[in-house]
C-alpha positions as CSV (number, residue, x, y, z in Angstrom):
1,M,13.5,72.7,87.6
2,L,16.6,74.9,86.5
3,R,17.4,75.5,90.2
4,R,17.4,71.8,91.0
5,F,19.5,71.1,87.9
6,W,22.1,73.7,88.8
7,D,22.2,72.5,92.5
8,K,22.9,69.0,91.2
9,Y,25.2,69.6,88.3
10,G,26.5,73.1,88.8
11,A,29.9,72.0,90.1
12,I,30.6,69.8,87.1
13,L,29.6,72.6,84.7
14,A,31.8,75.1,86.6
15,L,34.8,72.8,86.5
16,G,34.4,72.2,82.7
17,F,34.2,76.0,82.2
18,V,37.4,76.5,84.1
19,I,39.2,73.9,82.0
20,L,37.9,75.5,78.8
21,L,39.2,78.9,80.0
22,W,42.6,77.3,80.8
23,M,42.9,75.9,77.3
24,V,41.9,79.2,75.7
25,G,44.4,81.0,77.9
26,L,47.1,78.7,77.1
27,A,46.5,79.2,73.4
28,L,46.6,82.9,73.9
29,V,49.9,82.7,75.9
30,V,51.5,80.6,73.2
31,S,50.5,83.0,70.4
32,T,51.4,86.0,72.6
33,V,54.8,84.7,73.5
34,Q,55.6,84.1,69.9
35,G,54.8,87.8,69.2
36,R,51.9,87.2,66.9
37,H,49.5,89.7,68.7
38,W,52.1,92.0,70.4
39,H,52.6,95.4,68.9
40,P,56.4,96.3,68.7
41,M,55.8,99.3,71.0
42,W,54.7,97.1,73.8
43,R,57.3,94.5,73.7
44,G,59.9,96.4,75.7
45,H,57.6,96.7,78.7
46,Y,57.7,92.9,79.3
47,E,61.5,92.5,79.4
48,P,61.6,92.4,83.3
49,F,59.3,89.4,83.1
50,S,61.3,87.6,80.5
51,F,62.1,84.8,82.9
52,F,58.5,84.1,83.6
53,I,57.6,84.5,80.0
54,C,60.3,82.0,79.0
55,A,59.0,79.6,81.6
56,I,55.5,79.9,80.3
57,R,56.7,79.6,76.8
58,T,58.7,76.4,77.6
59,V,55.7,74.8,79.3
60,A,53.4,75.9,76.5
61,Q,55.7,74.6,73.8
62,S,56.2,71.3,75.7
63,T,52.5,70.8,76.1
64,W,51.9,71.7,72.5
65,Q,54.6,69.2,71.4
66,W,53.2,66.5,73.6
67,A,49.8,67.1,72.3
68,A,51.1,67.0,68.7
69,D,52.9,63.7,69.3
70,H,49.7,62.1,70.9
71,F,47.2,63.7,68.7
72,T,45.4,60.4,67.9
73,I,45.1,59.4,71.5
74,I,44.0,62.8,72.6
75,S,41.5,63.1,69.8
76,T,40.1,59.6,70.5
77,T,39.9,60.4,74.2
78,L,38.2,63.7,73.7
79,T,35.7,62.1,71.3
80,A,34.9,59.4,73.9
81,V,34.6,62.0,76.6
82,A,32.4,64.2,74.4
83,T,30.2,61.2,73.6
84,A,29.9,60.4,77.2
85,V,29.0,64.0,78.1
86,I,26.4,64.1,75.3
87,A,25.0,60.8,76.5
88,W,24.9,62.1,80.0
89,F,23.1,65.3,79.0
90,T,20.7,63.2,76.8
91,R,19.9,61.0,79.8
92,T,19.5,64.1,82.0
93,L,17.2,65.7,79.5
94,Y,15.2,62.4,79.2
95,N,14.7,62.2,83.0
96,A,13.7,65.9,83.1
97,T,11.2,65.4,80.3
98,K,9.8,62.2,82.0
99,Q,9.4,64.1,85.3
100,Q,7.7,67.0,83.5
101,A,5.3,64.6,81.7
102,Q,4.5,63.0,85.0
103,L,4.0,66.3,86.6
104,T,1.7,67.4,83.7
105,R,-0.4,64.2,84.2
106,E,-0.7,64.7,87.9
107,I,-1.8,68.3,87.2
108,V,-4.4,67.2,84.6
109,E,-5.6,64.5,87.0
110,L,-5.9,66.9,89.8
111,G,-7.8,69.3,87.6
112,N,-10.2,66.5,86.5
113,K,-10.8,65.5,90.2
114,E,-11.5,69.1,91.1
115,F,-13.9,69.5,88.2
116,I,-15.8,66.2,89.2
117,A,-15.9,67.5,92.8
118,T,-17.6,70.7,91.7
119,H,-19.7,69.2,88.9
120,R,-20.9,66.1,90.7
121,P,-23.6,63.6,89.4
122,Q,-26.9,63.4,91.2
123,L,-29.3,60.5,90.7
124,R,-33.1,61.0,91.4
125,L,-36.1,58.8,91.1
126,R,-38.1,60.6,88.3
127,Y,-41.1,58.4,88.5
128,A,-42.3,54.8,89.2
129,V,-45.2,53.0,87.5
130,G,-46.9,49.7,88.0
131,E,-50.1,47.6,87.8
132,L,-52.0,46.5,90.9
133,P,-51.7,42.7,90.5
134,P,-54.6,40.2,91.0
135,A,-54.7,38.6,94.5
136,G,-52.0,35.9,94.9
137,N,-49.5,37.7,92.6
138,F,-46.4,39.7,93.2
139,A,-46.6,43.5,92.8
140,T,-44.1,45.0,90.3
141,A,-43.0,48.5,89.5
142,E,-40.9,50.1,86.7
143,L,-38.5,52.7,88.1
144,H,-36.9,55.5,86.1
145,V,-33.9,57.0,87.8
146,A,-32.4,60.1,86.1
147,N,-29.0,61.8,86.4
148,V,-29.8,65.4,87.2
149,G,-26.2,66.3,88.0
150,Q,-23.4,67.6,85.8
151,S,-21.2,64.5,85.3
152,D,-21.4,60.7,84.9
153,A,-22.7,58.3,87.5
154,V,-22.2,54.6,87.8
155,I,-24.7,52.6,89.8
156,Q,-23.1,50.0,92.1
157,Q,-26.0,48.8,94.3
158,I,-29.7,49.0,94.4
159,G,-32.2,47.8,97.0
160,V,-35.9,48.1,96.4
161,D,-39.0,46.5,98.0
162,I,-42.8,46.7,97.5
163,F,-44.8,46.1,100.6
164,V,-48.3,46.6,102.0
165,R,-49.1,48.5,105.2
166,R,-52.3,49.7,107.0
167,T,-53.2,53.4,106.3
168,N,-52.3,55.5,109.3
169,V,-51.0,52.6,111.3
170,P,-47.3,53.0,112.3
171,N,-45.0,50.1,111.9
172,S,-47.6,48.1,110.1
173,G,-45.4,47.5,107.0
174,V,-42.6,44.9,106.7
175,F,-40.0,45.4,104.0
176,N,-36.4,44.5,103.1
177,A,-34.5,47.0,100.9
178,A,-31.0,45.8,101.5
179,P,-28.7,47.0,98.7
180,Q,-27.6,44.3,96.2
181,P,-24.9,44.6,93.5
182,W,-26.2,46.2,90.3
183,S,-25.5,44.2,87.2
184,D,-25.2,47.1,84.7
185,S,-21.9,48.9,85.2
186,S,-22.3,51.4,82.4
187,S,-22.3,55.1,83.3
188,I,-25.3,57.4,83.2
189,P,-24.5,60.6,81.6
190,P,-26.1,63.9,82.7
191,G,-29.7,64.3,81.5
192,K,-30.0,60.5,80.9
193,E,-31.8,57.9,83.0
194,A,-31.7,54.2,84.0
195,R,-34.7,51.9,84.0
196,M,-35.1,49.4,86.9
197,D,-37.6,46.8,87.8
198,A,-38.8,46.1,91.3
199,K,-40.8,43.2,92.7
200,S,-42.5,42.7,96.1
201,A,-41.0,40.1,98.5
202,R,-44.4,38.3,98.8
203,P,-47.7,38.1,96.8
204,I,-50.6,40.4,97.5
205,N,-53.3,38.5,99.3
206,A,-57.0,38.5,98.7
207,N,-57.7,40.5,101.9
208,E,-55.2,43.3,101.0
209,R,-56.0,44.0,97.3
210,P,-59.5,45.5,97.7
211,H,-58.4,47.6,100.7
212,I,-55.6,49.0,98.6
213,V,-58.2,50.2,96.0
214,T,-60.5,51.7,98.7
215,G,-57.6,53.2,100.8
216,G,-57.6,51.0,103.9
217,F,-54.2,49.6,102.9
218,Q,-51.4,51.2,101.0
219,L,-49.0,49.7,98.5
220,C,-45.6,51.2,99.2
221,L,-42.4,51.4,97.3
222,L,-39.2,51.9,99.3
223,G,-35.6,51.7,97.9
224,I,-32.0,53.0,97.9
225,V,-29.5,53.4,95.0
226,N,-25.8,53.6,95.7
227,Y,-23.6,55.0,92.9
228,V,-20.1,56.5,92.4
229,D,-18.7,59.5,90.4
230,R,-15.5,59.5,88.4
231,N,-13.5,60.2,91.6
232,Q,-15.0,56.9,93.1
233,I,-16.9,58.9,95.7
234,V,-19.9,56.8,96.9
235,R,-23.2,58.6,97.0
236,S,-26.7,57.5,97.7
237,T,-30.3,58.3,96.7
238,S,-33.2,56.8,98.6
239,F,-36.9,57.1,98.0
240,F,-40.4,56.2,99.5
241,R,-43.5,56.3,97.4
242,I,-47.2,55.3,97.8
243,Y,-49.1,53.6,95.0
244,N,-52.1,55.5,93.5
245,P,-54.5,53.0,91.8
246,N,-56.1,55.7,89.7
247,T,-53.0,57.0,88.1
248,K,-51.1,53.7,88.4
249,R,-48.1,55.6,89.7
250,F,-46.2,55.6,92.9
251,L,-46.4,59.1,94.4
252,R,-44.4,60.9,96.9
253,A,-45.7,60.6,100.5
254,A,-46.7,63.4,102.8
255,K,-43.9,65.1,104.7
256,D,-45.1,63.9,108.0
257,D,-45.2,60.2,106.9
258,Q,-43.3,57.7,108.9
259,Y,-41.0,56.9,106.0
260,A,-40.8,60.4,104.5
261,E,-37.2,60.7,105.6
262,W,-36.3,58.0,103.1
263,D,-36.7,60.6,100.4
264,Y,-33.1,61.6,100.4
265,E,-30.4,62.6,97.9
266,D,-26.8,62.6,99.0
């Protein structure tokens, strides 16, 4: 910052310093010519330069006399110049302080972004519970999604569907888990969870319900949750679970299941 300041205003400061030296030198010349600071033993050595000394003395005395005659104008002008210089320096200091504050904010913001990048949130379906409904009713589930990461997460979208499929029959299930906007925009701190409700797209029919209990059919839960961190980086968590009528919970499927790849955490 000092280097940039000197490159921009160094010439002006140097000129002011030269003028100051000239004024001090002029005052010294006047006092010297008048013999105030010369020792008698040295005066003789300057006699060859008496012409130049007289010329300097004449200029100095004329300048001094002019300054005395115009003291009010000079003092007013110097006061105005000094005020302008002070205002200029004040403005320069203000701009430098403003730039430093902006730079500090940018550094803090960058540090926060780096912290979030290395301490990201991570949403995970902790568990899902539900009751097997009577025939002709919609299946429902209660989902508990926890933040197991190290910073806050904000859910933006969620898509969940509950559907029935034949056991060990590929592509026998039909579902629609397209993400929809999530109504709650509050953040989920680390270690906390969000509760969500899911509902099947169609009712469970009379033929499916008994087979779900005996194992011929499976009641499946499939979904995806899109969320962002404080850096507005979008992340996703998806899941696939199969209902267990005995525990009334949706449990993780086997690794070789057709939809096992839906168990994913970004």
